[in-house]
C-alpha positions as CSV (number, residue, x, y, z in Angstrom):
1,M,0.0,0.0,0.0
2,K,2.8,2.4,0.9
3,N,4.6,1.6,-2.4
4,T,1.3,2.3,-4.3
5,T,1.0,5.6,-2.6
6,K,4.5,6.6,-3.4
7,L,4.0,5.6,-7.1
8,I,0.9,7.8,-7.3
9,A,2.7,10.7,-5.7
10,A,5.6,10.4,-8.0
11,S,3.3,10.3,-11.1
12,A,1.5,13.4,-9.9
13,L,4.9,15.2,-9.3
14,I,6.1,14.3,-12.8
15,A,2.8,15.5,-14.3
16,C,3.0,18.8,-12.5
17,A,6.6,19.2,-13.6
18,S,5.7,18.6,-17.2
19,A,2.8,21.1,-17.0
20,A,5.1,23.7,-15.5
21,F,7.8,23.1,-18.1
22,A,5.2,23.4,-20.9
23,Q,3.9,26.8,-19.4
24,N,7.5,28.1,-19.1
25,T,8.5,27.0,-22.6
26,P,8.3,30.0,-24.9
27,A,6.1,29.7,-28.0
28,P,8.0,28.9,-31.1
29,E,9.1,32.1,-33.0
30,L,7.1,32.8,-36.1
31,R,9.4,32.9,-39.1
32,N,8.7,33.6,-42.7
33,V,5.2,34.9,-42.1
34,V,3.9,37.8,-44.1
35,Q,0.8,40.0,-43.3
36,L,-1.1,41.2,-46.4
37,S,-4.5,42.4,-47.6
38,A,-6.4,42.8,-50.9
39,T,-9.5,44.6,-51.9
40,G,-12.2,43.9,-54.5
41,T,-14.7,46.6,-55.6
42,V,-17.7,46.4,-57.8
43,E,-19.8,49.4,-58.8
44,V,-23.5,48.8,-59.3
45,Q,-26.6,50.9,-59.9
46,Q,-28.7,51.6,-56.8
47,D,-32.0,49.8,-57.0
48,L,-33.6,50.7,-53.7
49,L,-35.5,53.9,-53.0
50,V,-36.2,55.0,-49.4
51,L,-38.6,58.0,-49.3
52,S,-39.5,59.5,-46.0
53,L,-42.6,61.7,-45.5
54,A,-43.3,63.7,-42.4
55,T,-45.5,66.4,-40.8
56,S,-45.2,68.6,-37.7
57,K,-48.0,69.9,-35.6
58,E,-48.3,72.4,-32.8
59,A,-51.1,73.1,-30.3
60,A,-51.6,74.3,-26.7
61,D,-52.0,70.8,-25.4
62,A,-50.4,67.4,-26.1
63,A,-53.7,65.6,-26.8
64,T,-54.6,67.9,-29.7
65,V,-51.1,67.5,-31.2
66,Q,-51.4,63.8,-30.9
67,T,-54.8,63.7,-32.5
68,Q,-53.7,65.9,-35.4
69,L,-50.6,63.7,-36.0
70,K,-52.6,60.5,-35.9
71,Q,-55.2,61.8,-38.3
72,A,-52.4,62.9,-40.8
73,L,-50.6,59.6,-40.5
74,D,-53.8,57.5,-40.8
75,A,-54.7,59.2,-44.0
76,A,-51.2,58.8,-45.4
77,L,-51.2,55.1,-44.5
78,T,-54.5,54.5,-46.1
79,E,-53.3,56.1,-49.4
80,A,-49.9,54.3,-49.3
81,K,-51.3,50.8,-48.6
82,R,-53.4,51.0,-51.7
83,N,-50.3,50.6,-53.8
84,A,-48.2,48.5,-51.4
85,Q,-46.5,45.5,-52.9
86,P,-43.8,43.4,-51.1
87,G,-40.3,44.3,-52.3
88,Q,-41.6,46.9,-54.7
89,L,-43.3,49.3,-52.3
90,D,-43.1,48.5,-48.6
91,V,-44.8,50.9,-46.1
92,R,-43.8,51.5,-42.5
93,T,-44.2,54.2,-40.0
94,G,-41.2,56.2,-38.8
95,P,-40.7,58.1,-35.5
96,F,-43.7,59.5,-33.8
97,G,-43.1,61.9,-30.9
98,L,-44.5,64.8,-28.9
99,Y,-42.3,67.5,-27.2
100,P,-43.2,70.3,-24.9
101,R,-42.6,73.9,-26.0
102,Y,-41.2,76.3,-23.4
103,G,-41.7,80.0,-23.1
104,K,-39.1,82.6,-22.0
105,D,-40.1,82.0,-18.4
106,G,-39.1,78.4,-18.7
107,K,-42.6,77.1,-18.4
108,I,-44.5,74.9,-20.9
109,N,-46.6,77.1,-23.1
110,G,-47.5,74.5,-25.8
111,W,-46.8,71.2,-27.5
112,Q,-45.3,70.2,-30.8
113,G,-45.0,66.8,-32.5
114,R,-43.8,65.1,-35.6
115,A,-44.8,61.9,-37.4
116,E,-43.1,60.1,-40.3
117,L,-44.0,57.5,-42.9
118,V,-41.5,55.6,-44.9
119,L,-42.0,54.2,-48.4
120,E,-39.3,51.8,-49.5
121,G,-38.8,49.5,-52.4
122,R,-37.4,48.8,-55.9
123,D,-40.3,50.2,-57.9
124,F,-39.3,53.9,-58.1
125,A,-42.3,54.9,-60.2
126,R,-44.8,53.3,-57.8
127,I,-43.2,54.9,-54.8
128,T,-42.9,58.4,-56.2
129,A,-46.5,58.3,-57.6
130,T,-47.8,57.2,-54.3
131,A,-45.9,59.9,-52.4
132,G,-47.3,62.5,-54.8
133,K,-50.9,61.4,-53.9
134,I,-50.4,61.8,-50.1
135,Q,-51.8,65.1,-49.1
136,T,-51.2,65.0,-45.3
137,L,-47.4,64.5,-45.3
138,A,-44.6,66.2,-47.1
139,I,-41.4,64.5,-48.3
140,S,-38.6,65.1,-45.8
141,Q,-35.8,62.9,-47.1
142,V,-34.9,60.8,-50.2
143,A,-32.3,58.2,-50.0
144,F,-31.0,55.4,-52.2
145,G,-29.4,52.0,-51.6
146,L,-29.1,48.4,-52.6
147,S,-31.6,45.7,-52.2
148,R,-30.5,42.5,-50.4
149,E,-30.5,40.7,-53.7
150,A,-28.4,43.2,-55.6
151,R,-25.9,43.5,-52.7
152,A,-25.5,39.8,-52.4
153,K,-24.8,39.4,-56.1
154,V,-22.1,42.1,-56.3
155,E,-20.7,41.3,-52.9
156,S,-20.0,37.8,-54.2
157,E,-18.2,39.3,-57.3
158,A,-16.2,41.7,-55.1
159,Q,-15.2,38.9,-52.8
160,T,-14.0,36.8,-55.7
161,Q,-11.9,39.7,-56.9
162,A,-10.4,40.2,-53.4
163,I,-9.6,36.6,-52.9
164,E,-7.9,36.3,-56.3
165,Q,-5.8,39.4,-55.6
166,F,-4.9,38.1,-52.1
167,K,-3.7,34.8,-53.6
168,A,-1.8,36.5,-56.4
169,R,-0.1,38.9,-54.0
170,A,0.8,36.1,-51.6
171,A,2.4,34.1,-54.4
172,E,4.3,37.2,-55.7
173,L,5.6,37.9,-52.2
174,A,6.7,34.3,-51.6
175,K,8.5,34.3,-54.9
176,G,10.1,37.6,-54.3
177,F,11.5,36.4,-51.0
178,G,12.9,33.3,-52.6
179,F,10.3,30.8,-51.5
180,A,8.6,28.3,-53.8
181,N,5.1,28.5,-52.3
182,Y,3.0,29.6,-49.3
183,S,0.3,28.3,-47.0
184,L,-2.6,30.3,-45.5
185,R,-2.4,30.9,-41.8
186,E,-5.4,33.1,-41.0
187,V,-7.8,35.3,-43.0
188,A,-10.5,37.8,-42.3
189,V,-13.2,39.0,-44.8
190,N,-15.0,42.3,-44.4
191,S,-17.4,44.2,-46.7
192,N,-19.0,47.6,-46.9
193,E,-21.1,49.7,-49.2
194,M,-20.2,53.3,-50.3
195,S,-22.8,55.5,-51.8
196,P,-22.4,58.9,-53.6
197,G,-23.4,62.1,-51.7
198,P,-26.6,64.0,-52.1
199,R,-27.5,65.2,-55.6
200,P,-29.5,68.3,-56.7
201,R,-32.4,65.9,-57.6
202,M,-33.1,65.5,-53.9
203,M,-33.7,69.2,-53.4
204,A,-36.0,69.1,-56.5
205,A,-37.9,66.3,-54.9
206,E,-38.4,68.3,-51.7
207,A,-39.5,71.4,-53.6
208,K,-42.0,69.3,-55.5
209,A,-43.5,67.8,-52.3
210,A,-44.1,71.2,-50.9
211,S,-46.7,71.9,-53.6
212,F,-48.7,68.7,-52.7
213,S,-48.9,67.8,-56.4
214,D,-50.6,64.5,-57.4
215,S,-47.8,63.9,-60.0
216,A,-44.9,61.7,-59.4
217,V,-41.9,63.1,-57.5
218,P,-38.7,63.3,-59.7
219,V,-35.9,61.1,-58.3
220,E,-32.7,59.8,-59.8
221,A,-30.6,57.0,-58.3
222,G,-26.8,56.9,-58.6
223,K,-24.3,54.1,-58.2
224,A,-22.9,52.4,-55.1
225,Q,-19.6,50.7,-54.6
226,V,-19.5,47.4,-52.8
227,T,-16.1,46.7,-51.4
228,V,-14.8,43.5,-49.9
229,N,-11.5,43.4,-48.1
230,V,-9.5,40.2,-47.4
231,S,-6.7,40.4,-45.0
232,G,-4.6,37.8,-43.2
233,S,-1.2,36.2,-43.0
234,V,0.6,33.5,-45.0
235,Q,3.5,31.2,-44.2
236,M,6.1,31.2,-46.9
237,R,7.7,27.9,-47.6
């Protein structure tokens, strides 16, 4: 029994010593490892229109402001839903809020509020025509973007570009340093979308909305750039 106990204790001591040795042993030095990155960019026509309509109301009490905003929003929703179609014209409400208005004495002397409605989709003509028929809200903002389908398609193209560039650069670097080949150690893939800035057409759209015309609001989409960046490290060998 005593011999058995001694054997167990010795085994435990050896195990602890091995663990301590492993912890104190420095990690092998990385050699012949190169960090690099590559980018793929695809330009595509924006196919998504996001059109925001809004109205502001003021009154002596909050209940009146809320009622006025609700009536304006209900009427706008009724008109917008007549032409709604999934993916082509989606309708949703935006922020709806009431805020106190203060006088010079610091006391509340009234209330004001704002309500928004958002029309979004790929059918520009349907969206702008619907916006032109809404009488209770005015256009406050026009924005463009890419639908999920369009983004997924070009993102795949940009990713392929980035990967091919990454591989070509890795092979070039390995050859330049006198190595025959390389192996991939780690890699990260990131994507983003860049859109052009506001265009004069947006201002024209807002001016058109102010007249509450039944005609379609003029809009013009631009192009967006979808960029995929591939970065990582390779082991030259």
